[in-house]
C-alpha positions in Angstrom: -163.1 -90.0 190.7 -164.4 -87.2 188.1 -161.0 -85.5 188.8 -159.2 -88.4 187.0 -161.5 -88.4 184.0 -160.8 -84.5 184.0 -156.9 -85.2 184.1 -157.3 -87.6 181.2 -158.8 -85.3 179.2 -156.6 -82.6 179.8 -153.9 -84.8 178.8 -155.6 -86.3 175.6 -156.3 -82.5 174.9 -152.5 -81.8 175.3 -151.6 -84.8 173.1 -154.4 -83.7 170.5 -152.5 -80.2 170.1 -149.3 -81.8 169.4 -150.8 -84.1 166.8 -153.0 -82.1 165.1 -150.0 -79.4 164.7 -148.1 -82.1 163.1 -151.1 -83.2 160.9 -152.0 -79.8 159.6 -148.7 -79.3 158.1 -149.4 -78.8 154.3 -153.2 -78.8 154.2 -156.3 -76.6 154.5 -157.1 -76.1 158.7 -161.1 -77.3 157.6 -160.2 -80.4 155.9 -157.9 -81.6 158.5 -160.9 -80.6 161.0 -163.3 -82.7 158.8 -160.9 -85.7 159.0 -160.7 -85.3 162.8 -164.4 -85.0 163.2 -164.9 -88.5 161.2 -162.2 -90.1 163.4 -164.0 -89.0 166.5 -167.5 -89.7 165.1 -166.5 -93.2 164.5 -164.9 -93.2 167.8 -167.9 -92.2 169.8 -170.2 -94.6 168.1 -167.9 -97.5 168.4 -167.9 -96.8 172.3 -171.8 -96.3 172.2 -172.2 -99.5 170.8 -169.3 -101.5 172.7 -171.1 -100.6 175.9 -174.6 -101.2 174.5 -175.9 -97.9 175.2 -177.4 -97.1 171.9 -180.7 -98.6 173.2 -181.4 -95.2 175.1 -181.7 -93.4 172.0 -185.4 -93.9 172.1 -185.6 -92.2 175.3 -184.0 -88.7 174.5 -185.9 -85.7 174.9 -186.9 -82.9 172.6 -184.5 -80.8 175.0 -181.8 -83.2 175.1 -181.7 -83.5 171.0 -181.7 -79.3 171.0 -179.4 -78.6 173.4 -176.9 -81.8 172.4 -177.1 -80.5 168.5 -176.4 -76.9 169.7 -173.2 -78.3 171.9 -172.1 -80.1 168.8 -172.5 -76.9 166.6 -170.2 -75.2 169.2 -167.7 -77.9 169.4 -167.7 -78.0 165.4 -166.6 -74.2 165.4 -164.5 -74.3 168.3 -162.4 -77.2 166.3 -162.6 -75.0 163.1 -161.6 -72.0 165.1 -158.7 -74.1 166.8 -157.1 -75.9 163.8 -157.2 -72.5 162.0 -155.5 -71.0 164.9 -153.0 -74.0 165.1 -152.4 -73.5 161.3 -151.3 -70.1 161.9 -149.8 -70.3 165.6 -147.5 -71.9 167.9 -149.0 -74.7 169.7 -147.3 -73.3 172.8 -149.8 -70.1 172.4 -152.6 -71.4 170.8 -153.3 -74.3 173.3 -153.3 -72.1 176.6 -155.4 -69.2 174.8 -157.9 -72.2 174.2 -158.2 -73.3 177.9 -159.3 -69.5 178.1 -162.7 -71.7 177.8 -162.1 -72.6 181.1 -162.6 -69.0 182.6 -165.6 -68.4 180.1 -167.0 -71.8 181.1 -167.2 -70.8 184.8 -168.7 -67.9 184.0 -171.2 -68.5 181.9 -172.1 -71.5 184.3 -172.8 -68.6 186.6 -175.1 -66.8 184.3 -176.9 -69.8 182.9 -176.7 -72.8 185.2 -176.7 -70.4 188.7 -173.7 -72.3 190.1 -171.8 -70.4 192.9 -168.9 -68.0 192.2 -166.7 -68.6 195.0 -163.7 -66.2 195.8 -161.6 -68.9 195.0 -162.9 -69.5 191.9 -163.2 -65.8 191.0 -159.6 -65.5 191.5 -159.0 -68.4 189.4 -160.7 -67.0 186.7 -158.9 -64.0 187.0 -155.6 -65.6 187.0 -156.6 -67.6 184.0 -157.8 -64.4 181.9 -154.3 -62.8 183.1 -152.6 -65.6 181.8 -154.2 -65.8 178.4 -153.6 -61.9 177.9 -150.1 -62.3 178.8 -149.7 -64.9 175.9 -151.6 -63.1 173.3 -149.9 -59.8 174.2 
């Protein structure tokens, strides 16, 4: 079932790029990022309250708070740079290069989480990096 959610994520990420490119026309990319962030914040909390998951806040550990906070900082920086890139480049270039994050995430998961790097996964990482380089140059 996880792959259905992953495909939905990929679909909405693609739609995000198109909508963002249209939405940032004529405005500062940082302002666009701030507006998008408020919408995401409202949506995320609405889902938490709708599903009645807000009670779990009390059970969060210090580690949960630290790493979710750091993840939020990384997300924020990713969005700032993504919107800046979209304001300057074409979606057909920016979105695929942004997806180099897949290869980077795989490599980081090997180093920091001890996940295995199989031959198949290694080849996929090389292909993603190769495709990214083709798009950049």
